[in-house]
N, CA, C and O atoms as a printed pandas DataFrame, in Angstrom:
     atom_number atom_name residue_name chain_id  residue_number  x_coord  y_coord  z_coord
0              1         N          UNK        A               1    0.863   -1.161    0.034
1              2        CA          UNK        A               1   -0.034    0.026   -0.052
2              3         C          UNK        A               1    0.854    1.180    0.026
3              4         O          UNK        A               1    1.711    1.270    0.905
4              5         N          UNK        A               2    0.639    2.212   -1.022
5              6        CA          UNK        A               2    1.477    3.348   -0.984
6              7         C          UNK        A               2    0.744    4.377   -0.288
7              8         O          UNK        A               2   -0.391    4.633   -0.692
8              9         N          UNK        A               3    1.239    5.034    0.742
9             10        CA          UNK        A               3    0.612    6.014    1.535
10            11         C          UNK        A               3    1.388    7.397    1.312
11            12         O          UNK        A               3    2.589    7.481    1.571
12            13         N          UNK        A               4    0.723    8.368    0.869
13            14        CA          UNK        A               4    1.226    9.663    0.550
14            15         C          UNK        A               4    1.266   10.407    1.825
15            16         O          UNK        A               4    0.481   10.133    2.733
16            17         N          UNK        A               5    2.218   11.408    1.933
17            18        CA          UNK        A               5    2.329   12.229    3.201
18            19         C          UNK        A               5    3.296   13.417    2.906
19            20         O          UNK        A               5    3.461   13.885    1.779
20            21         N          UNK        A               6    3.917   13.852    4.033
21            22        CA          UNK        A               6    4.868   14.838    3.821
22            23         C          UNK        A               6    6.361   14.397    4.049
23            24         O          UNK        A               6    6.646   13.533    4.879
24            25         N          UNK        A               7    7.207   14.969    3.349
25            26        CA          UNK        A               7    8.609   14.571    3.281
26            27         C          UNK        A               7    9.095   14.812    4.756
27            28         O          UNK        A               7    8.902   15.877    5.344
28            29         N          UNK        A               8    9.699   13.801    5.266
29            30        CA          UNK        A               8   10.196   13.817    6.708
30            31         C          UNK        A               8    9.214   13.517    7.732
31            32         O          UNK        A               8    9.545   13.479    8.917
32            33         N          UNK        A               9    7.940   13.286    7.320
33            34        CA          UNK        A               9    6.864   12.902    8.169
34            35         C          UNK        A               9    7.224   11.541    9.042
35            36         O          UNK        A               9    7.783   10.600    8.477
36            37         N          UNK        A              10    6.923   11.488   10.265
37            38        CA          UNK        A              10    7.283   10.288   11.020
38            39         C          UNK        A              10    6.719    9.031   10.545
39            40         O          UNK        A              10    5.558    9.017   10.137
40            41         N          UNK        A              11    7.429    7.975   10.560
41            42        CA          UNK        A              11    7.080    6.674   10.142
42            43         C          UNK        A              11    6.943    5.932   11.561
43            44         O          UNK        A              11    7.857    6.011   12.382
44            45         N          UNK        A              12    5.821    5.242   11.808
45            46        CA          UNK        A              12    5.669    4.532   13.131
46            47         C          UNK        A              12    5.418    3.025   12.899
47            48         O          UNK        A              12    4.831    2.673   11.876
48            49         N          UNK        A              13    5.800    2.208   13.723
49            50        CA          UNK        A              13    5.675    0.748   13.818
50            51         C          UNK        A              13    4.172    0.379   13.955
51            52         O          UNK        A              13    3.529    0.892   14.871
52            53         N          UNK        A              14    3.571   -0.494   13.081
53            54        CA          UNK        A              14    2.381   -0.880   13.212
54            55         C          UNK        A              14    1.917   -1.563   14.373
55            56         O          UNK        A              14    0.770   -1.456   14.808
56            57         N          UNK        A              15    3.011   -2.415   14.979
57            58        CA          UNK        A              15    2.708   -3.231   16.227
58            59         C          UNK        A              15    4.151   -3.451   16.719
59            60         O          UNK        A              15    5.193   -3.182   16.122
60            61         N          UNK        A              16    3.985   -3.998   17.934
61            62        CA          UNK        A              16    5.321   -4.459   18.507
62            63         C          UNK        A              16    6.032   -5.589   17.953
63            64         O          UNK        A              16    5.453   -6.614   17.596
64            65         N          UNK        A              17    7.300   -5.412   17.877
65            66        CA          UNK        A              17    8.007   -6.573   17.228
66            67         C          UNK        A              17    9.589   -6.317   17.339
67            68         O          UNK        A              17   10.062   -5.452   18.077
68            69         N          UNK        A              18   10.355   -7.169   16.519
69            70        CA          UNK        A              18   11.723   -6.941   16.487
70            71         C          UNK        A              18   12.164   -6.573   15.120
71            72         O          UNK        A              18   11.758   -7.260   14.182
72            73         N          UNK        A              19   12.917   -5.607   14.911
73            74        CA          UNK        A              19   13.476   -5.147   13.625
74            75         C          UNK        A              19   14.577   -6.370   13.107
75            76         O          UNK        A              19   15.599   -6.711   13.702
76            77         N          UNK        A              20   14.097   -6.864   11.944
77            78        CA          UNK        A              20   14.905   -7.841   11.356
78            79         C          UNK        A              20   15.704   -7.364   10.090
79            80         O          UNK        A              20   16.562   -8.101    9.604
80            81         N          UNK        A              21   15.444   -6.226    9.597
81            82        CA          UNK        A              21   16.165   -5.746    8.599
82            83         C          UNK        A              21   16.155   -4.205    8.351
83            84         O          UNK        A              21   15.084   -3.605    8.266
84            85         N          UNK        A              22   17.271   -3.612    8.243
85            86        CA          UNK        A              22   17.392   -2.092    7.958
86            87         C          UNK        A              22   18.532   -2.005    6.858
87            88         O          UNK        A              22   19.662   -2.461    7.034
88            89         N          UNK        A              23   18.102   -1.365    5.698
89            90        CA          UNK        A              23   18.934   -1.274    4.694
90            91         C          UNK        A              23   18.402   -0.803    3.327
91            92         O          UNK        A              23   17.224   -0.461    3.222
92            93         N          UNK        A              24   19.176   -0.780    2.363
93            94        CA          UNK        A              24   18.812   -0.308    0.920
94            95         C          UNK        A              24   19.314   -1.342   -0.070
95            96         O          UNK        A              24   19.529   -1.040   -1.244
96            97         N          UNK        A              25   19.512   -2.646    0.443
97            98        CA          UNK        A              25   19.952   -3.616   -0.417
98            99         C          UNK        A              25   18.835   -4.398   -1.207
99           100         O          UNK        A              25   19.145   -5.316   -1.966
100          101         N          UNK        A              26   17.556   -4.023   -1.015
101          102        CA          UNK        A              26   16.580   -4.624   -1.910
102          103         C          UNK        A              26   16.140   -3.761   -2.893
103          104         O          UNK        A              26   15.391   -2.869   -2.496
104          105         N          UNK        A              27   16.421   -3.789   -4.137
105          106        CA          UNK        A              27   16.021   -2.866   -5.296
106          107         C          UNK        A              27   14.625   -2.381   -5.406
107          108         O          UNK        A              27   13.720   -3.213   -5.469
108          109         N          UNK        A              28   14.371   -1.134   -5.433
109          110        CA          UNK        A              28   13.110   -0.563   -5.566
110          111         C          UNK        A              28   12.375   -0.156   -4.346
111          112         O          UNK        A              28   11.260    0.364   -4.380
112          113         N          UNK        A              29   13.114   -0.441   -3.152
113          114        CA          UNK        A              29   12.368   -0.185   -1.926
114          115         C          UNK        A              29   13.177    1.021   -1.124
115          116         O          UNK        A              29   12.784    1.397   -0.020
116          117         N          UNK        A              30   14.194    1.523   -1.689
117          118        CA          UNK        A              30   14.949    2.467   -0.935
118          119         C          UNK        A              30   15.421    2.038    0.351
119          120         O          UNK        A              30   15.804    0.878    0.511
120          121         N          UNK        A              31   15.426    2.986    1.399
121          122        CA          UNK        A              31   15.729    2.779    2.814
122          123         C          UNK        A              31   14.537    1.788    3.273
123          124         O          UNK        A              31   13.383    2.202    3.158
124          125         N          UNK        A              32   14.752    0.607    3.744
125          126        CA          UNK        A              32   13.655   -0.412    4.008
126          127         C          UNK        A              32   13.883   -0.768    5.442
127          128         O          UNK        A              32   15.010   -1.001    5.878
128          129         N          UNK        A              33   12.697   -0.811    6.237
129          130        CA          UNK        A              33   12.861   -1.513    7.544
130          131         C          UNK        A              33   11.800   -2.447    7.612
131          132         O          UNK        A              33   10.667   -2.115    7.262
132          133         N          UNK        A              34   12.075   -3.664    8.057
133          134        CA          UNK        A              34   11.166   -4.895    8.195
134          135         C          UNK        A              34   11.087   -5.249    9.661
135          136         O          UNK        A              34   12.119   -5.368   10.322
136          137         N          UNK        A              35    9.827   -5.428   10.211
137          138        CA          UNK        A              35    9.624   -5.752   11.608
138          139         C          UNK        A              35    9.029   -7.002   11.549
139          140         O          UNK        A              35    8.147   -7.238   10.724
140          141         N          UNK        A              36    9.495   -7.973   12.484
141          142        CA          UNK        A              36    8.955   -9.297   12.590
142          143         C          UNK        A              36    8.040   -9.208   13.926
143          144         O          UNK        A              36    8.490   -8.921   15.035
144          145         N          UNK        A              37    6.716   -9.495   13.647
145          146        CA          UNK        A              37    5.714   -9.485   14.826
146          147         C          UNK        A              37    5.484  -10.777   15.463
147          148         O          UNK        A              37    5.193  -10.863   16.656
148          149         N          UNK        A              38    5.614  -11.831   14.655
149          150        CA          UNK        A              38    5.494  -13.172   15.070
150          151         C          UNK        A              38    6.246  -14.084   14.210
151          152         O          UNK        A              38    6.932  -13.602   13.309
152          153         N          UNK        A              39    6.189  -15.438   14.400
153          154        CA          UNK        A              39    6.704  -16.351   13.457
154          155         C          UNK        A              39    6.231  -16.337   12.043
155          156         O          UNK        A              39    6.877  -16.832   11.120
156          157         N          UNK        A              40    5.029  -15.726   11.909
157          158        CA          UNK        A              40    4.373  -15.629   10.621
158          159         C          UNK        A              40    4.090  -14.381   10.083
159          160         O          UNK        A              40    3.717  -14.329    8.910
160          161         N          UNK        A              41    4.213  -13.283   10.794
161          162        CA          UNK        A              41    3.745  -11.873   10.587
162          163         C          UNK        A              41    4.940  -10.969   10.425
163          164         O          UNK        A              41    5.723  -10.908   11.373
164          165         N          UNK        A              42    5.178  -10.257    9.335
165          166        CA          UNK        A              42    6.059   -9.191    9.185
166          167         C          UNK        A              42    5.509   -7.841    8.700
167          168         O          UNK        A              42    4.450   -7.915    8.076
168          169         N          UNK        A              43    5.985   -6.742    8.859
169          170        CA          UNK        A              43    5.620   -5.529    8.394
170          171         C          UNK        A              43    6.763   -4.864    7.647
171          172         O          UNK        A              43    7.897   -5.023    8.099
172          173         N          UNK        A              44    6.596   -4.173    6.608
173          174        CA          UNK        A              44    7.623   -3.602    5.811
174          175         C          UNK        A              44    7.300   -2.143    5.597
175          176         O          UNK        A              44    6.144   -1.753    5.437
176          177         N          UNK        A              45    8.387   -1.322    5.599
177          178        CA          UNK        A              45    8.224    0.179    5.438
178          179         C          UNK        A              45    9.420    0.688    4.533
179          180         O          UNK        A              45   10.595    0.732    4.895
180          181         N          UNK        A              46    8.961    1.039    3.382
181          182        CA          UNK        A              46   10.041    1.416    2.399
182          183         C          UNK        A              46    9.981    2.841    1.966
183          184         O          UNK        A              46    8.948    3.497    2.096
184          185         N          UNK        A              47   11.045    3.315    1.466
185          186        CA          UNK        A              47   11.355    4.697    1.066
186          187         C          UNK        A              47   11.449    5.659    2.039
187          188         O          UNK        A              47   10.979    6.795    1.969
188          189         N          UNK        A              48   12.137    5.124    3.053
189          190        CA          UNK        A              48   12.406    6.146    4.292
190          191         C          UNK        A              48   13.545    7.107    3.967
191          192         O          UNK        A              48   14.525    6.798    3.288
192          193         N          UNK        A              49   13.328    8.277    4.503
193          194        CA          UNK        A              49   14.459    9.284    4.220
194          195         C          UNK        A              49   15.466    9.165    5.322
195          196         O          UNK        A              49   16.654    9.458    5.183
196          197         N          UNK        A              50   14.941    8.732    6.387
197          198        CA          UNK        A              50   15.754    8.494    7.629
198          199         C          UNK        A              50   15.332    7.197    8.340
199          200         O          UNK        A              50   14.141    6.883    8.343
200          201         N          UNK        A              51   16.213    6.469    8.912
201          202        CA          UNK        A              51   15.820    5.291    9.728
202          203         C          UNK        A              51   16.290    5.516   11.119
203          204         O          UNK        A              51   17.441    5.869   11.377
204          205         N          UNK        A              52   15.325    5.294   12.051
205          206        CA          UNK        A              52   15.801    5.602   13.443
206          207         C          UNK        A              52   15.803    4.429   14.215
207          208         O          UNK        A              52   15.647    4.519   15.433
208          209         N          UNK        A              53   15.990    3.125   13.560
209          210        CA          UNK        A              53   16.067    1.887   14.407
210          211         C          UNK        A              53   17.202    1.111   13.843
211          212         O          UNK        A              53   17.710    1.446   12.773
212          213         N          UNK        A              54   17.647    0.018   14.568
213          214        CA          UNK        A              54   18.543   -0.811   14.118
214          215         C          UNK        A              54   18.157   -2.158   14.069
215          216         O          UNK        A              54   17.148   -2.459   14.707
216          217         N          UNK        A              55   18.832   -3.158   13.356
217          218        CA          UNK        A              55   18.516   -4.549   13.387
218          219         C          UNK        A              55   18.599   -5.108   14.765
219          220         O          UNK        A              55   19.522   -4.749   15.495
220          221         N          UNK        A              56   17.614   -6.045   15.216
221          222        CA          UNK        A              56   17.531   -6.716   16.459
222          223         C          UNK        A              56   16.927   -5.771   17.444
223          224         O          UNK        A              56   16.835   -6.177   18.602
224          225         N          UNK        A              57   16.513   -4.603   17.167
225          226        CA          UNK        A              57   15.861   -3.817   18.227
226          227         C          UNK        A              57   14.548   -4.257   18.377
227          228         O          UNK        A              57   13.967   -4.734   17.402
228          229         N          UNK        A              58   13.939   -4.156   19.573
229          230        CA          UNK        A              58   12.563   -4.344   19.821
230          231         C          UNK        A              58   11.935   -3.126   19.766
231          232         O          UNK        A              58   12.366   -2.232   20.494
232          233         N          UNK        A              59   10.794   -2.871   18.888
233          234        CA          UNK        A              59   10.034   -1.637   18.908
234          235         C          UNK        A              59    8.498   -1.970   19.367
235          236         O          UNK        A              59    7.944   -3.059   19.211
236          237         N          UNK        A              60    7.987   -0.922   19.905
237          238        CA          UNK        A              60    6.619   -0.983   20.408
238          239         C          UNK        A              60    5.719   -0.432   19.179
239          240         O          UNK        A              60    6.169    0.318   18.313
240          241         N          UNK        A              61    4.432   -0.890   19.220
241          242        CA          UNK        A              61    3.504   -0.385   18.295
242          243         C          UNK        A              61    3.288    1.198   18.405
243          244         O          UNK        A              61    3.001    1.723   19.482
244          245         N          UNK        A              62    3.432    1.854   17.333
245          246        CA          UNK        A              62    3.347    3.357   17.427
246          247         C          UNK        A              62    4.695    4.062   17.525
247          248         O          UNK        A              62    4.754    5.265   17.270
248          249         N          UNK        A              63    5.813    3.359   17.890
249          250        CA          UNK        A              63    7.017    3.777   18.043
250          251         C          UNK        A              63    7.474    4.381   16.704
251          252         O          UNK        A              63    7.172    3.856   15.632
252          253         N          UNK        A              64    8.266    5.584   16.804
253          254        CA          UNK        A              64    8.861    6.085   15.561
254          255         C          UNK        A              64    9.949    5.197   15.086
255          256         O          UNK        A              64   10.810    4.857   15.898
256          257         N          UNK        A              65   10.004    4.777   13.837
257          258        CA          UNK        A              65   11.054    3.991   13.282
258          259         C          UNK        A              65   11.683    4.676   12.172
259          260         O          UNK        A              65   12.573    4.036   11.611
260          261         N          UNK        A              66   11.422    5.832   11.728
261          262        CA          UNK        A              66   11.977    6.478   10.571
262          263         C          UNK        A              66   11.186    7.790   10.105
263          264         O          UNK        A              66   10.312    8.310   10.799
264          265         N          UNK        A              67   11.576    8.254    8.890
265          266        CA          UNK        A              67   10.975    9.526    8.533
266          267         C          UNK        A              67   10.758    9.303    6.931
267          268         O          UNK        A              67   11.637    8.802    6.229
268          269         N          UNK        A              68    9.604    9.690    6.472
269          270        CA          UNK        A              68    9.118    9.497    5.094
270          271         C          UNK        A              68   10.079   10.129    4.144
271          272         O          UNK        A              68   10.583   11.238    4.321
272          273         N          UNK        A              69   10.289    9.378    3.165
273          274        CA          UNK        A              69   11.345    9.925    1.999
274          275         C          UNK        A              69   10.460   10.056    0.804
275          276         O          UNK        A              69    9.243   10.222    0.879
276          277         N          UNK        A              70   11.220    9.964   -0.422
277          278        CA          UNK        A              70   10.558   10.025   -1.642
278          279         C          UNK        A              70   10.205    8.723   -2.191
279          280         O          UNK        A              70   11.059    7.842   -2.096
280          281         N          UNK        A              71    9.037    8.436   -2.776
281          282        CA          UNK        A              71    8.584    7.091   -3.231
282          283         C          UNK        A              71    9.014    6.987   -4.673
283          284         O          UNK        A              71    9.873    7.789   -5.039
284          285         N          UNK        A              72    8.530    6.093   -5.571
285          286        CA          UNK        A              72    8.900    5.747   -6.810
286          287         C          UNK        A              72    8.679    6.925   -7.780
287          288         O          UNK        A              72    9.453    7.053   -8.729
288          289         N          UNK        A              73    7.674    7.784   -7.597
289          290        CA          UNK        A              73    7.447    8.980   -8.555
290          291         C          UNK        A              73    8.084   10.150   -8.005
291          292         O          UNK        A              73    7.738   11.236   -8.471
292          293         N          UNK        A              74    8.988   10.116   -7.060
293          294        CA          UNK        A              74    9.752   11.256   -6.449
294          295         C          UNK        A              74    8.753   12.168   -5.736
295          296         O          UNK        A              74    8.951   13.382   -5.692
296          297         N          UNK        A              75    7.768   11.641   -5.223
297          298        CA          UNK        A              75    6.906   12.474   -4.217
298          299         C          UNK        A              75    6.986   11.699   -2.840
299          300         O          UNK        A              75    7.280   10.510   -2.723
300          301         N          UNK        A              76    6.670   12.588   -1.806
301          302        CA          UNK        A              76    6.707   12.021   -0.442
302          303         C          UNK        A              76    5.727   10.929   -0.341
303          304         O          UNK        A              76    4.524   11.120   -0.517
304          305         N          UNK        A              77    6.335    9.574   -0.005
305          306        CA          UNK        A              77    5.412    8.519    0.201
306          307         C          UNK        A              77    6.055    7.366    1.162
307          308         O          UNK        A              77    7.260    7.300    1.404
308          309         N          UNK        A              78    5.178    6.565    1.619
309          310        CA          UNK        A              78    5.729    5.357    2.389
310          311         C          UNK        A              78    5.105    4.185    1.688
311          312         O          UNK        A              78    3.882    4.113    1.566
312          313         N          UNK        A              79    5.901    3.285    1.233
313          314        CA          UNK        A              79    5.232    1.897    0.850
314          315         C          UNK        A              79    5.252    1.013    2.113
315          316         O          UNK        A              79    6.280    0.702    2.715
316          317         N          UNK        A              80    3.885    0.610    2.478
317          318        CA          UNK        A              80    3.713   -0.266    3.667
318          319         C          UNK        A              80    3.162   -1.569    3.265
319          320         O          UNK        A              80    2.210   -1.648    2.488
320          321         N          UNK        A              81    3.783   -2.662    3.815
321          322        CA          UNK        A              81    3.294   -3.958    3.375
322          323         C          UNK        A              81    3.264   -4.856    4.572
323          324         O          UNK        A              81    4.151   -4.769    5.422
324          325         N          UNK        A              82    2.262   -5.732    4.679
325          326        CA          UNK        A              82    2.231   -6.794    5.767
326          327         C          UNK        A              82    2.313   -8.048    5.066
327          328         O          UNK        A              82    1.626   -8.278    4.071
328          329         N          UNK        A              83    3.193   -8.926    5.590
329          330        CA          UNK        A              83    3.256  -10.338    4.864
330          331         C          UNK        A              83    2.993  -11.443    5.965
331          332         O          UNK        A              83    3.565  -11.494    7.054
332          333         N          UNK        A              84    2.033  -12.319    5.499
333          334        CA          UNK        A              84    1.565  -13.390    6.395
334          335         C          UNK        A              84    2.296  -14.768    5.711
335          336         O          UNK        A              84    2.022  -15.189    4.588
336          337         N          UNK        A              85    3.096  -15.260    6.460
337          338        CA          UNK        A              85    3.811  -16.600    5.896
338          339         C          UNK        A              85    4.459  -16.278    4.689
339          340         O          UNK        A              85    4.488  -17.114    3.786
340          341         N          UNK        A              86    5.007  -15.120    4.553
341          342        CA          UNK        A              86    5.894  -14.832    3.344
342          343         C          UNK        A              86    5.107  -14.267    2.195
343          344         O          UNK        A              86    5.700  -13.951    1.164
344          345         N          UNK        A              87    3.768  -14.117    2.315
345          346        CA          UNK        A              87    3.041  -13.546    1.215
346          347         C          UNK        A              87    2.258  -12.124    1.596
347          348         O          UNK        A              87    1.663  -11.974    2.663
348          349         N          UNK        A              88    2.329  -11.332    0.792
349          350        CA          UNK        A              88    1.559   -9.915    1.060
350          351         C          UNK        A              88    0.113  -10.143    1.214
351          352         O          UNK        A              88   -0.518  -10.911    0.488
352          353         N          UNK        A              89   -0.439   -9.404    2.253
353          354        CA          UNK        A              89   -1.949   -9.483    2.468
354          355         C          UNK        A              89   -2.438   -8.120    2.473
355          356         O          UNK        A              89   -1.647   -7.180    2.535
356          357         N          UNK        A              90   -3.737   -7.946    2.410
357          358        CA          UNK        A              90   -4.481   -6.749    2.533
358          359         C          UNK        A              90   -4.256   -6.147    3.771
359          360         O          UNK        A              90   -4.770   -6.673    4.757
360          361         N          UNK        A              91   -3.450   -4.945    3.925
361          362        CA          UNK        A              91   -3.143   -4.384    5.140
362          363         C          UNK        A              91   -4.389   -3.887    5.978
363          364         O          UNK        A              91   -4.304   -3.759    7.200
364          365         N          UNK        A              92   -5.467   -3.631    5.327
365          366        CA          UNK        A              92   -6.663   -3.108    5.927
366          367         C          UNK        A              92   -7.149   -4.204    6.880
367          368         O          UNK        A              92   -7.941   -3.820    7.741
368          369         N          UNK        A              93   -6.834   -5.428    6.879
369          370        CA          UNK        A              93   -7.358   -6.428    7.633
370          371         C          UNK        A              93   -6.692   -6.425    9.053
371          372         O          UNK        A              93   -7.144   -7.007   10.039
372          373         N          UNK        A              94   -5.487   -5.637    8.994
373          374        CA          UNK        A              94   -4.662   -5.658   10.161
374          375         C          UNK        A              94   -4.691   -4.249   10.781
375          376         O          UNK        A              94   -4.379   -4.129   11.965
376          377         N          UNK        A              95   -5.027   -3.237   10.094
377          378        CA          UNK        A              95   -4.976   -1.869   10.848
378          379         C          UNK        A              95   -6.428   -1.342   11.270
379          380         O          UNK        A              95   -7.462   -1.453   10.611
380          381         N          UNK        A              96   -6.272   -0.775   12.455
381          382        CA          UNK        A              96   -7.521   -0.153   13.079
382          383         C          UNK        A              96   -7.453    1.266   12.456
383          384         O          UNK        A              96   -6.449    1.976   12.526
384          385         N          UNK        A              97   -8.598    1.614   11.845
385          386        CA          UNK        A              97   -8.780    2.954   11.387
386          387         C          UNK        A              97   -9.450    3.898   12.605
387          388         O          UNK        A              97  -10.284    3.466   13.400
388          389         N          UNK        A              98   -8.991    5.098   12.598
389          390        CA          UNK        A              98   -9.466    6.060   13.647
390          391         C          UNK        A              98  -10.602    6.959   13.115
391          392         O          UNK        A              98  -11.110    7.809   13.846
């Protein structure tokens, strides 16, 4: 899911978990953070301008993990994905809307 926002806007963890990847080694994702929430559930946050966490760090839901950068069309955006058993799923099934 591509979420539009403001350049530098806080990126926050969707839920408590352990950071398992921080880096820019996966083509097309820019600065990427991946958080493992359980044995089968991960969340991914791509196109960060700044990353505020490190690998193996435990983060709480709502904790700041980075700052929004430029997405694929060079506009401020965050690519957010949830994976269940290695496959992307509809993020709306997991997020509570306010």
